[in-house]
C-alpha positions as CSV (number, residue, x, y, z in Angstrom):
1,M,0.0,0.0,0.0
2,L,2.9,2.3,0.7
3,N,4.1,1.9,-2.9
4,M,0.6,2.4,-4.3
5,V,0.0,5.6,-2.4
6,F,3.5,6.9,-3.2
7,L,3.1,6.2,-6.9
8,T,-0.3,7.8,-7.2
9,N,0.5,10.7,-5.0
10,S,1.6,13.2,-7.6
11,W,-1.3,12.3,-9.9
12,L,-3.9,12.7,-7.0
13,S,-2.3,16.0,-5.9
14,S,-2.8,17.5,-9.4
15,F,-6.6,17.6,-8.8
16,D,-6.1,20.5,-6.4
17,Q,-8.5,19.1,-3.8
18,P,-7.3,19.8,-0.3
19,G,-9.3,17.0,1.3
20,L,-8.0,14.5,-1.2
21,C,-4.4,15.7,-0.7
22,I,-4.7,15.5,3.1
23,T,-6.1,11.9,2.8
24,V,-3.3,10.9,0.5
25,A,-0.7,12.4,2.8
26,V,-2.2,10.7,5.8
27,L,-2.2,7.4,4.1
28,L,1.3,7.8,2.9
29,H,2.5,8.8,6.4
30,Y,0.5,5.9,8.0
31,F,1.8,3.2,5.6
32,L,5.4,4.5,5.9
33,L,5.2,4.3,9.7
34,A,3.5,0.9,9.5
35,A,6.2,-0.5,7.3
36,F,8.9,0.6,9.8
37,T,6.9,-0.7,12.8
38,W,6.5,-4.1,11.2
39,M,10.3,-4.1,10.6
40,C,10.8,-3.5,14.3
41,L,8.4,-6.3,15.2
42,E,10.4,-8.6,12.9
43,S,13.5,-7.8,14.8
44,V,11.7,-8.5,18.1
45,H,10.6,-11.8,16.6
46,F,14.1,-12.5,15.5
47,Y,15.3,-11.9,19.1
48,L,12.7,-14.2,20.6
49,A,13.5,-16.9,18.1
50,L,17.2,-16.9,18.4
51,V,18.0,-15.6,21.9
52,K,15.0,-16.5,24.1
53,V,14.5,-19.8,22.4
54,F,13.1,-21.8,25.3
55,N,10.1,-21.0,27.5
56,V,8.9,-18.2,25.3
57,Y,5.1,-18.4,25.0
58,V,3.3,-15.2,24.4
59,P,-0.5,-15.7,24.5
60,K,-2.2,-14.3,21.3
61,Y,1.2,-13.3,19.9
62,I,0.0,-12.6,16.4
63,L,-2.9,-10.5,17.6
64,K,-0.5,-8.5,19.8
65,C,1.8,-8.0,16.8
66,C,-1.0,-6.9,14.6
67,I,-2.3,-4.4,17.2
68,A,1.2,-3.0,17.6
69,G,2.0,-3.1,13.9
70,W,-1.1,-1.3,12.8
71,G,-2.0,0.5,16.0
72,I,1.1,2.4,16.9
73,P,1.3,4.2,13.5
74,A,-2.4,5.0,13.8
75,I,-1.8,6.6,17.2
76,V,0.9,8.8,15.7
77,I,-1.2,9.8,12.8
78,T,-4.3,10.5,15.0
79,T,-2.2,12.7,17.2
80,V,-0.9,14.7,14.3
81,L,-4.4,15.1,12.9
82,I,-5.8,16.1,16.3
83,I,-3.2,18.8,16.7
84,N,-3.7,20.3,13.3
85,K,-4.9,18.5,10.1
86,D,-3.3,21.3,8.0
87,F,0.1,19.8,8.8
88,Y,-0.6,17.7,5.8
89,G,-1.0,19.3,2.4
90,N,0.3,19.9,-1.1
91,G,3.9,21.1,-1.3
92,S,4.8,22.5,-4.7
93,H,8.5,22.8,-5.4
94,S,8.1,24.1,-9.0
95,E,5.1,26.1,-10.2
96,G,5.8,25.4,-13.9
97,N,5.6,21.6,-13.6
98,P,2.2,20.4,-12.4
99,F,3.6,17.0,-11.5
100,S,6.0,18.4,-9.0
101,N,3.2,18.6,-6.5
102,F,3.3,16.1,-3.7
103,C,0.9,15.6,-0.8
104,W,3.0,15.2,2.4
105,I,3.7,16.8,5.8
106,Q,4.2,20.5,5.4
107,E,5.7,21.4,8.8
108,N,9.4,20.5,9.3
109,I,9.1,20.0,13.0
110,V,6.2,17.6,12.6
111,F,8.1,15.7,9.9
112,Y,11.2,15.4,12.2
113,I,9.2,14.2,15.2
114,S,6.7,12.0,13.5
115,V,8.9,10.4,10.8
116,V,12.6,11.0,11.4
117,A,12.5,10.4,15.2
118,Y,10.2,7.4,14.8
119,V,12.4,5.8,12.2
120,F,15.5,6.6,14.3
121,I,14.0,4.9,17.4
122,I,13.2,1.8,15.3
123,F,16.7,1.9,13.9
124,L,18.2,1.9,17.4
125,T,15.9,-0.9,18.5
126,N,16.8,-3.0,15.4
127,T,20.5,-2.4,16.0
128,A,20.2,-3.4,19.6
129,M,18.3,-6.6,18.7
130,F,20.9,-7.4,16.0
131,I,23.9,-7.0,18.3
132,T,22.2,-9.1,21.0
133,V,21.5,-11.9,18.4
134,L,25.1,-11.7,17.1
135,L,26.5,-12.0,20.7
136,Q,24.2,-14.9,21.4
137,I,25.3,-16.7,18.2
138,H,28.9,-16.0,19.0
139,S,28.6,-17.3,22.6
140,V,26.8,-20.5,21.4
141,K,29.6,-21.0,18.8
142,S,32.3,-20.5,21.4
143,R,30.6,-23.0,23.8
144,T,30.3,-25.6,20.9
145,Q,34.0,-25.2,20.0
146,K,35.0,-25.6,23.6
147,R,32.9,-28.8,23.9
148,S,34.4,-30.2,20.7
149,R,37.9,-29.6,22.0
150,I,37.1,-31.4,25.3
151,W,35.6,-34.3,23.4
152,K,38.6,-34.6,21.1
153,R,41.0,-34.8,24.1
């Protein structure tokens, strides 16, 4: 959906309908945040599968992942819309080219908080999960090599 909204964004913004542009910008923002949220949930799943291998039972795990994956971005979007729906709009970079219009976030501070900071937090989380998984794999490998040396002796 992110790709579909992104690819049709310029065309839909050419209709000069503020409501349509706000809707397209909200959808683009939502699906972008949802994609990154699901990427973060994948890293958590990776952590649970490779580090916390045993005795990990989360009741209704898929339901909780779906609520987080689709709900957290919805909370961010709803917050932005409640504060001011005019943060979304049509930003024209070149008046001579009608296809240069693009429906997106118009305020820089809102963009930096609701997109850049969000993605940065997910990047830090994914990096922490990745390092933890690598350390776990390295420790398992070290223990296996020590055992094999003991058995060889």
